[in-house]
C-alpha atoms as one frame of an Amber mdcrd trajectory, in Angstrom:
protein
 -77.728 -56.958  80.063 -74.659 -54.919  79.158 -73.217 -54.900  75.635 -70.102
 -56.850  76.632 -72.124 -59.549  78.362 -74.584 -59.730  75.469 -71.687 -60.072
  73.033 -70.233 -62.898  75.093 -73.573 -64.721  75.164 -74.040 -64.386  71.418
 -70.490 -65.570  70.793 -71.085 -68.623  73.003 -74.347 -69.441  71.250 -72.729
 -69.147  67.850 -69.890 -71.415  68.935 -72.375 -74.052  70.068 -74.296 -73.825
  66.810 -77.507 -72.804  68.538 -80.172 -71.027  66.523 -82.173 -68.711  68.755
 -85.634 -67.299  68.429 -87.343 -64.611  70.473 -90.511 -65.442  72.360 -93.278
 -63.144  73.455 -94.128 -65.265  76.465 -92.640 -68.244  78.257 -93.027 -69.355
  81.836 -89.345 -69.033  82.695 -87.864 -66.572  80.210 -88.986 -63.644  78.131
 -85.801 -63.251  76.128 -84.094 -65.958  74.094 -84.704 -69.683  73.721 -83.619
 -72.215  71.139 -85.879 -73.099  68.228 -88.741 -75.630  68.473 -87.863 -79.338
  68.166 -87.578 -80.605  64.610 -88.489 -83.851  62.821 -86.251 -84.503  59.769
 -88.214 -84.042  56.558 -91.449 -83.025  58.298 -93.331 -79.766  57.862 -95.694
 -77.796  60.088 -99.415 -78.415  59.659-101.022 -76.174  62.296-103.147 -76.742
  65.392-106.403 -77.364  63.515-105.031 -80.626  62.134-104.120 -81.779  65.655
-107.705 -81.095  66.747-109.021 -83.873  64.502-107.496 -86.591  66.711-106.628
 -84.849  69.971-109.917 -83.108  70.702-109.720 -83.737  74.449-106.346 -82.041
  74.730-106.970 -79.140  72.370-110.282 -78.275  74.033-108.592 -77.170  77.269
-105.267 -76.063  75.814-106.223 -72.456  74.902-106.471 -71.685  78.640-103.160
 -73.406  79.430-100.072 -71.361  80.399 -98.275 -72.983  77.462-100.844 -71.578
  75.033 -99.219 -68.174  75.568 -96.014 -69.416  73.969 -95.528 -67.700  70.615
 -92.525 -66.803  68.558 -92.146 -63.093  68.036 -94.486 -62.089  65.231 -95.410
 -65.753  64.846 -98.455 -66.270  62.651 -97.381 -69.320  60.671 -97.993 -72.935
  61.832 -95.306 -74.179  64.175 -94.619 -70.730  65.578 -97.189 -71.277  68.294
 -99.313 -74.038  69.831 -98.849 -77.800  69.572 -95.930 -77.971  67.149 -93.827
 -75.464  69.065 -93.304 -78.271  71.620 -93.969 -81.432  69.600 -92.224 -80.497
  66.359 -93.624 -80.457  62.798 -96.378 -83.041  62.503 -96.785 -83.732  58.778
 -95.197 -87.207  58.939 -97.104 -88.030  62.124-100.361 -87.118  60.372 -99.441
 -88.956  57.176 -99.164 -92.280  59.004-102.420 -91.759  60.851-100.837 -90.882
  64.188 -98.645 -93.960  64.268 -94.901 -93.865  64.741 -95.120 -91.679  67.817
 -91.527 -92.254  68.838 -90.258 -91.554  65.323 -92.471 -88.887  63.756 -93.417
 -86.686  66.705 -91.572 -85.317  69.731 -93.041 -86.389  73.079 -91.821 -84.062
  75.861 -93.566 -86.356  78.320 -90.846 -88.949  77.696 -87.905 -86.767  76.732
 -87.251 -83.615  78.787 -85.056 -82.080  76.079 -88.085 -80.454  74.482 -89.020
 -78.874  77.818 -85.448 -77.700  78.340 -85.712 -75.611  75.159 -87.584 -73.007
  77.206 -86.958 -74.043  80.802 -83.200 -73.593  80.769 -82.975 -72.764  84.465
 -84.761 -76.023  85.319 -82.281 -77.916  83.157 -79.491 -76.445  85.268 -81.254
 -77.434  88.501 -81.536 -81.057  87.376 -77.757 -81.135  87.013 -77.107 -80.101
  90.611 -75.591 -82.747  92.959 -78.969 -83.586  94.512 -81.883 -83.841  92.070
 -84.907 -85.852  91.151 -83.829 -88.587  88.691 -85.160 -86.935  85.546 -81.836
 -86.908  83.699 -81.458 -90.613  84.539 -84.769 -91.370  82.829 -86.508 -92.647
  85.988 -89.191 -89.934  85.984 -90.554 -87.484  83.434 -91.737 -83.882  83.524
 -95.289 -85.012  82.777 -95.492 -86.998  86.021 -95.583 -83.734  87.967 -96.738
 -81.211  85.365 -99.703 -81.053  83.019 -98.482 -79.146  79.939-101.954 -78.986
  78.382-104.230 -78.253  81.349-105.446 -75.078  82.988-102.863 -75.485  85.755
 -99.309 -76.533  84.979 -99.226 -78.346  88.333-100.615 -81.857  88.060-102.703
 -82.949  91.078-103.410 -86.522  92.076-106.555 -87.414  93.980-107.110 -89.177
  97.286-104.292 -87.713  99.364-104.847 -86.162 102.765-102.530 -83.232 102.060
-102.757 -79.686 100.857-103.354 -79.556  97.126 -99.851 -78.331  96.330 -98.419
 -81.423  98.070-100.436 -83.908  96.066 -97.903 -84.289  93.275 -95.126 -85.080
  95.750 -97.335 -87.392  97.767 -98.009 -89.549  94.734 -94.482 -90.960  95.145
 -93.592 -89.953  98.703 -96.465 -91.756 100.401 -94.796 -92.181 103.787 -94.217
 -88.450 104.153 -97.655 -87.477 102.880 -99.854 -89.833 104.894-102.191 -88.390
 107.528-100.700 -87.706 110.971-102.390 -87.053 114.310 -99.776 -84.380 114.987
 -99.256 -82.768 111.601 -96.320 -80.482 110.951 -98.033 -77.185 110.006 -95.357
 -76.543 107.372 -96.965 -79.265 105.248-100.030 -77.079 104.876 -97.852 -74.572
 103.059 -96.525 -77.226 100.711 -93.470 -79.425 100.363 -91.630 -76.669  98.520
 -91.501 -74.695 101.758 -88.533 -76.885 102.708 -87.595 -78.717  99.483 -86.652
 -77.543  96.018 -88.533 -79.775  93.550 -85.943 -80.037  90.764 -82.465 -79.968
  92.280 -80.375 -78.610  95.119 -76.834 -78.571  96.473 -78.246 -79.787  99.789
 -79.160 -83.344 100.799 -82.809 -84.365 100.364 -83.353 -81.332  98.098 -83.583
 -79.052 101.119 -83.571 -75.307 100.620 -81.223 -74.960 103.637 -78.723 -77.571
 104.804 -78.776 -76.834 108.554 -81.019 -75.678 111.399 -81.589 -72.371 109.640
 -84.260 -74.194 107.650 -86.352 -74.635 110.797 -85.456 -71.267 112.281 -87.097
 -69.489 109.364 -90.456 -70.370 110.948 -89.519 -71.167 114.546 -88.332 -67.738
 115.614 -85.721 -67.402 118.296 -87.544 -66.090 121.338 -85.545 -64.823 124.283
 -87.114 -66.116 127.479 -86.776 -64.563 130.949 -83.161 -64.696 132.058 -82.040
 -65.975 128.665 -78.784 -63.985 128.820 -78.260 -64.254 125.089 -79.131 -67.949
 124.883 -81.018 -69.459 121.961 -84.623 -70.043 122.972 -87.306 -71.589 120.776
 -90.626 -71.324 122.494 -89.771 -71.683 126.179 -87.014 -74.255 125.653 -83.343
 -73.314 125.806 -81.730 -74.685 122.624 -78.343 -73.082 123.173 -76.604 -76.353
 123.934 -78.682 -78.440 121.524 -77.971 -76.879 118.136 -74.315 -77.957 118.293
 -75.405 -81.597 117.892 -76.550 -81.059 114.331 -79.706 -80.194 112.498 -83.056
 -80.330 114.238 -84.029 -83.572 112.492 -80.687 -85.438 112.753 -79.572 -84.541
 116.278 -81.786 -87.188 117.858 -84.606 -84.744 118.539 -87.269 -83.976 115.913
 -86.687 -87.101 113.839 -90.290 -87.436 112.616 -90.226 -83.994 111.050 -93.163
 -84.498 108.662 -95.528 -85.523 111.440 -96.130 -87.980 114.246 -98.989 -90.096
 115.534 -97.693 -90.202 119.102 -95.663 -87.075 119.874 -96.638 -83.408 119.307
 -93.009 -82.300 118.996 -92.170 -84.907 116.326 -89.550 -86.678 118.466 -90.624
 -90.033 116.983
C-alpha cells in the first residue's frame, strides 16, 4: 500500500472514529481490523474463566481457525480467545451466565461482531443479491462453526458432497438425490454460486452462459466453420435465446430424474 493510499485510509478511519488494532492472524485480513466488541462497564477475565461453564466449546477451540486470532503482542485477557469475539465477560460471569443478550456479545445472533474481522464479507452482504443476513433472517452460525475444527458447518443426512451440506440444509429441492446428477454438484455449490452476495441473480458467479462454458468447453466439430459446438451439438443458434437454464433447454440444471441433459 502506497503512502498516499495509506494516509487516505487512516484519515477515513479517524473521521469515522474507528480505533484499529493490528492482528497477527485472521482468516480474511492480516493487516488492520477494529477493536474487539465491548460491554459497557465490563472487564476481561480470560479464557480459563470461560472454561468453567463452556467446557464443551473450549475443549475443541484451541484447534479452531479462530484460535489463531491474537492482537499483536497480545498477552493480556481479551487480546485473544473467547473475549476477542464475545467482549469482556466480567458482568456475564458475575450474574452466573445469565443476561446473555445484555452482558455478552453473541456473534451467532448479531453479525456485527463477525464483521469486525471479515470486512470483505460485510461488503458482499450489501451487494444487490445476497443471503438475508443483514435482514436478520439467517445468522453466520447457521453456516459456520466458529468454535470447531472446521469453520464450515456440516449437516448430516444429505446425499450431497460434504461441502454442499450447509446449503442443502435450506435448499432441499436443489440438494435432493437425482438419477442424473449434474457433476458440478460434486465440486460444491460454490462452483456456480457465491455464498454471501453477488451482483448476479441467484448469487451466480457469472450472469450468462459463460458460467456453463467454463466447464463445457467449446468443441469444434467436423465442418463447424466457426460455429459454437458443445459436445457434438451445434449451439450457434441456441445461445442467442438466453442462458442455458432459461432458454427453455437445461431447465433442471441441478439434476433430473428423467433426462440426462437436464431438459426437465
